[in-house]
N, C-alpha and C positions, 0 to 999 in steps of 0.2 A: 849364245848364252852369255848374259852379262856376268862379269867376274866380280861384281861388287857384293855378292852374297853367295852363300852355299845353299843350293836348292836340294831339299830333302823330301823324300816321299816315305810314308809309312803305309803298308798294307796290313791291316789287322781287323778281324771281325769283332773284337771286343771293344765296345764303345768306351768303357772306362779306361782301357789301355790307350786308346787313341787320345782321349782327353788328357791323361797324365803325361803322355808324350809331348803334346803341343804345349801344355802348361810348363813342362820342364824347360823346353826351348825358350819360352817367353821369359821365364825367370833367369835363365842363363844369360840372356841379353847378348847373344852372339849374333853375328851378321848372317842369319839364316832365313830362308823362306820354307815353310813346312806345308805340305799337302798330304791329306790322308785319304785312303780308300778302304771301303768296308769289306772287300773280299778280293780274291784273285782275279775273278772275271772283270770287275770294275777296273782293277789295276791294268790288266793286259789290254782291255779295250782302250784305255787312255794311252798307254805306251805305244800301241800299234797305230795310233792316229798319225797321219803323215806330218802334221804340224805340231806334234807333241813336243813339249820342252822336256828333255830327258834330265833326270836328277843327277846330281853329283854323287849322292849317296841314297841308296834304297834300303830301307829297313823292311824286312819281310818276315811275317809270322808264318810258321809252318802249317799250323792247324786251322785252316779256314774252310768254310763251306763253299760249294760250287767249284772252286779250283784251289788246290792246296798251294802252299808256298813252294813246295818241292816242284810241282808242275810249272809254276811261274818261273822259278829259277832255271829250270830246264829250257823253257821257251826263250827266256832272256839271253842266256848264254849261247843259244843256237842261232840267235838273230844278230847278224853282223852290225846292224844299226845300234843295237842295245848291248852288245857283248862287253863294252868297256865300262858300263855302269858298275860302280863299286856296290856290291851287295852285302848287306849285313843281315845275317839270319838273327831274328829277334823272337825267341820262342820260350815257352814255359818248359819245353822238353830239354832234358840234358842227357838224353840217351846217346850212347856211343855210336849206335847205328845211324841216328839222325846227323850227328856231328860228322861222321865219316862220309855219309852220302852227300851232304851239302858241300863238303870240302872237295870231293871228287867231281861234283857238278860245277864247281867253279866259284862258289861263294867266297867272299874275301875275309869275313870275320863271322864268328858264331858267338852270340851273347845269350845267356839264359836271362830271361826277364828278371830284373832286380825286384826285391821284395819291399823296398822302401823308396819314397820319392827322392830322398837325399842320394841314395845309390844310383837311381835312374839319372839324375842330373849329372853325377860324376861320370857315369859310363857314356852318356851322350856327349858330354864335353870331351872326353878322351877320344871317342870315335871321330868327332868332327875335327879334332886337332891332329889326327894321324897324317903323316906324310903319305898320301895315297899312292904316289908314284912308286915309292919303295914297297908299299904294302901290296900293290897289284902286280909288280914286276917280279917279285921274289916270293911267291906263295910257298909257305911251308907250314907244316902242322904246328910248329912251335908258336907261331904268332897268329894262328887261326882262331883258337879258342880264347876269348877275352874273359879273364877271371876277375871277379869282384873282390 
């Protein structure tokens, strides 16, 4: 994987959310490459390809048809090849149950989808700027939920 950019994947069934996400990264003008998938099945089909380029950061919506984000997270963390991917839960849900379950399953950060484009750009910039080595080596509940 070339180190001259940060490779980011978003799996989200909402077309508008995918568009806002890619537009935000374009406006941020960060050194990123963004790829999107419409649902969990598409995402896992891609990640399971032998020649798949794995992302540095994976944004995962929880509520998707065919295969939920929770199912994808479970598969990713159980697969040795994918287990080191930094997973950001990116969902409209802010339920304590979802937050707790994704934390236990090994997600790295939980973000409730922002309500404005400005907030979206801020949170995406913050996530991409995180020192992932620190964030993945010392998981704790205090730094799991990213508040806006």
